[in-house]
N, C-alpha and C positions, 0 to 999 in steps of 0.2 A: 030353842033347843031344850031337850029334856035329858038330864043326866041322872044316873044312879048315885046314891050317896057314896058308894065305893069309888066312884070316878072323880069325885070332887077333891080339891086339895085339902090337906089337913091331916089330922090324925088317922091312923089305920082303923078301919071299921071292923075288920075281922081277920083272924089268922088261923090257919090250919097247917098241919104238917103232912108232907107227902109220905104215903105209906111205903114207898120203895126207897127213896134216898134221904128222907128226913129233912128235906129243905122246907123252910117256912114259906108258905104261900099267903100273900096278903090281899085283902080287899076283893074277895070273891073271884080270884083269878085261877082257882083250882079247876081241875077236870075230874068229874065224878063218872066212873065207869058204870055200865049197866048193873054190875054186881055190887055197887056201892063203894068201890075202892076210890080213895081220894088221892089224886096224883098231881104233881106239878106239870106244867106244859112240856118240859123236856122229857119226862118219863112217859107221858101220854102220847106225844107226837114225834119223839125223836129229837135229836139235837144236832147242831152244826159242828160240834166238837166230838172227839173220840178219845178213848183212853190210850195212852202211848205205852 
């Protein structure tokens, strides 16, 4: 099996901040839109929870 460094256990390889909600996204799990916006998966794909 081949793993990316970001998928191995241990220290965080990289961190970015979601441009919409400011959540910290670790280990290359961010979603980059075609216009270059960096988003967390919840902002990019929707979420299972909603604001009450």
